[in-house]
N, C-alpha and C positions, 0 to 999 in steps of 0.2 A: 845689644837691641831687645826691645821688648817685645816677646812674642803676643800679639793679640788675636791670634788666630781661634775662634769659636765654631761651634756648631750653629745651623740656624734656631735649633730649638732653645739652644743656649741664649743667642742674642737676643729674641724675641722678648725674653725676659725683661729686657731693659724699658720696655713700654709698659706703663702702667696707666691704671684707670683714670681718668681726667686729664691725661698728659697731652698737651701740643704735639703732634707727631707732623714732622715735614718729611715729604717724601720729592726724593729729587728727580731728574729727567725732565724731557720737555716732549709735551704733546704726546705722541705714542712713540717717543724715542728713550731707550734705557730707563725703563721704570723699573722700580724695586718688586717686581711682582713675585719673585719666591720669597721674598720675605712676608709679603702681605699673605700670600697663602699659608705660610707657616704660622702666621701669627691666628688666622682663622682655624687652624687645625687645634689650637690649644683647649682643653677642657673648660676652661673658662677665661675666654679672651678679654682683653682690657676694653671697657666701655666708656662712654662719655667724652670720646677724644675730640679734639680738636684737629682739624686736618688742615695742614699748611702746604700750599703748593703754589708756585708760580702758575703752572697749568696743571689740572687735575685729569686723569683720564681713566682707562680701562680699571687699574689697580684700586685707584680711589673708589670708583662707583663699586667694587666688591666690598669694601669696608663699610660704604654708607648702606647697601644692601643686606648686610648682615646686622646692621642695627648698631654698630660698633661707634659712630660718629654723632656727635652732638653738635657740632658746628664746624662749618668751612670757611675757609680764608682762601681764596683763589680768584684770580682774575679770568679763568675760562675753566669750565667744567664740562668737558664733550669727550668724542671719539673723532674729531676732525672730522675727515671727508665720510666718514661713516655714521653721522649724525649724531644727536642728544647721548648722553650717557643715562640709560634708561633707569638705572635704579635710582639714580641722583635725582634725575626729574621728575621721576613719582615721587619721592619723598619729600622734594621740595614744595611739589603742588600741593601734598597733604599736609605739609607745616609739619612733617616729621623730622626735620634738620632745620637748625637755625643757620642761613646763608648770610654771612658778614660781607656786606658789599665791599669789594676790593677793584682797584685798577691796579695796571702795571705800575703807575706813580705810586699809588699808597702803598703797595707793597715793598717797592725798592726805597722810599723813604723811611719805612718802618724799619726796614731791615739796616738802611744805612744808619740810623739811628742807634740801634744796638750795637752795630760795627763801632761808633763812635762812642759809646758808653755814656750816651744821654737820651734825656727822657723823651724828646719829641726831634723831628726834623723839620724845618720850615718850608714851605714851598708854594708857588702861585699855582700847582696842581688843584683843582677843584672849584677854584674861585669862578663863581658866575654858574654853578652847576646845583642841580637839586640832589647832590652827593651827601651832602653835610646833613642834609633833612634824614637822610637814611642811616648815617652813623653820628648820631649826639655825641658818642664819645671821643669824636674827632673836633678839637676846638680851632679858633682862629686866634692869631695872636698879632699884635702890632710892632712891625720893625720897628725898633728905637732908633735907627738911623735914618730912616725914609719915611715913615709913618704910615707906610701901606700895609694894608691887610695881607695877612700871611696864613696858609691851613699849616696848623703843627701835627703834624702824622705822629702819634704815638709809637715809639719804640716796639718791634715784633721779639718777642720771646719764642724760642722752641725747647722743647723738651729733649726730644729724640730726633734725629734727623738721620734717613735710611737714603743711600747713593749707591747705585748701582755703576760698576766700573768695567773697564774691558779688562785689567789686570791690576793687582796689588800685592804687596809682599806682607810677610807675616805680622811686620812693624806697622802696618796701616798707610804706608804711602800707596796712592792709587792713580792711575792714568786713566781719565775720562774720555779723551780723543777731543777732537775740536769742537764740538757742539757741547759746551760746558753748561747751558742753560744758565741758571744762578746756584748750582751745586757748591762750588767754592764758597759764597757766601750763605748758604743754608747752612752748610756745616760750622762755619765761624761763629755763628748765633747760636748754634744748639749746644746744649748742657753736654750731651752724648751723641757720637756720631757711628754710626753702623754702616759698614763699606762691604756689599756684597760683590762678587769680581767673578767673572768668566774662568779667569786664570789666578792661581797665587803660585809666587816665586817667592825664592827665599829672601830676594833684595833687588828690589827696584831704585835705580838711580839717576835714569833718564826720563824725561817727559812726565815729570811727575805734576799732577795737579791738584792733588790733596796730599798736604805731608802728615805722615804718621803721628806727629803729635797732637794733632787735633781729633786723632780717631779712637774709640773706645774699643771696637770689635772688627774684626775681618772674618769675612765668610766665603768659603768657596761655594759658589752657585752658578756651577756651567746653565747657560741658558737662563740664566736666571731674571731675563727681562720678558720672556714669552710669554704672550703673543705679541709685544710690542718688539719694535726692532732694537738691534744691538749693532749697529754697523762698525766694524766689515765682518762680523762673526756670523750673524744673520739678519734677515730683512723682517720687515711687519709681516704678521700672519693675518692677512685681511679675511681668508675664510672662518678663522677663527672668531673674530670679531663681529663677523656679520653671523655667526651662529650663537654667539652669545646675545646679540640683539633680539635673535628671534626667540630664543628660548626665554628672555626676560618679557618679551611683550606677551607670550604666551601663560605667563605666571609661572614660570619653571625655575625661577633663581635658585631655590632653594635645591631643585635637584642637580641643577649645573654645580653648585658651589660643594654640594657633596661628592662631586665626581673628582673634584681635584682636592679636598680636603680630608675625605673618608669620614664625613660623617659630622653632624652640627645638629 
C-alpha cells in the first residue's frame, strides 16, 4: 500500500502559478478551508490561478481577496443565506478577476467531455440564450444524424483538485459522506488530487467515495472545513461568516487574513 500522507505545507506545493485549482465541497459544506489557509501562508503563494468550483464560497473568496485568482469558473460564487461573497463581488465589479460565464450544464458537460477523453461534449443547453455571446470560446456544431444545431462544450482540465473528506486512509481512499457534490468527477479530471481529512486511519475499506489510486496526497486536517460545515462532525459557523462579511465591508480583509495566516 502506497503511503500518501503529507503535511499541509508539503501538499500545497503541488499548486503552481497559472494552475487550474479545483476546490471540492458544495456551497458552505465540506470546503477545503485548511488547505486554502496554508496556501495563503506561503511566502510566495502561487498566483494567476484559475479557480474551478461547481459552487464557490468562503474559501474561494479568500483566494480572490488575496489576489491569487486570475479567472473563476463556477456557476455560483457566494455565501448562500449570508449573501454575496464580498471580495469576489468587489474584484468582479472592479475588473480585477476574469469571470468565465458558466452554468451547471456547461460545467457538467465540460467535465463529462474530459472524462470521456474527447475535446467537447454536445448538448442542447444554451441554445436560444445569450450565453454563447459571452463565451466566444464555446462553439456550435451540427448533429450529423439529425442536422440539429448543438452547443459543443469544451473539455475542462484541472491541474490540482482539493477535496475535504470525513475520513481517509494513508493510501488516499476517502469517505465524503452522502453529499458528494461533483467531488468524484473533479478528482477524476485532475492531474493531481489532494485529500484533506478530519481523520486519517491506516486502512479504509468501506464506504469509499474516492479510491486511493486517484489521490496524490493525503493530509490530516481536523476541522479542516471550518467555518463551513462538515456534517456530522460540526456545523456551519454562521457567526464567523457574518464577522467575515463585516470586516470585508469595512476594508479590513488584510487584517482578517493576517489573523489566520500569521502574516501576508
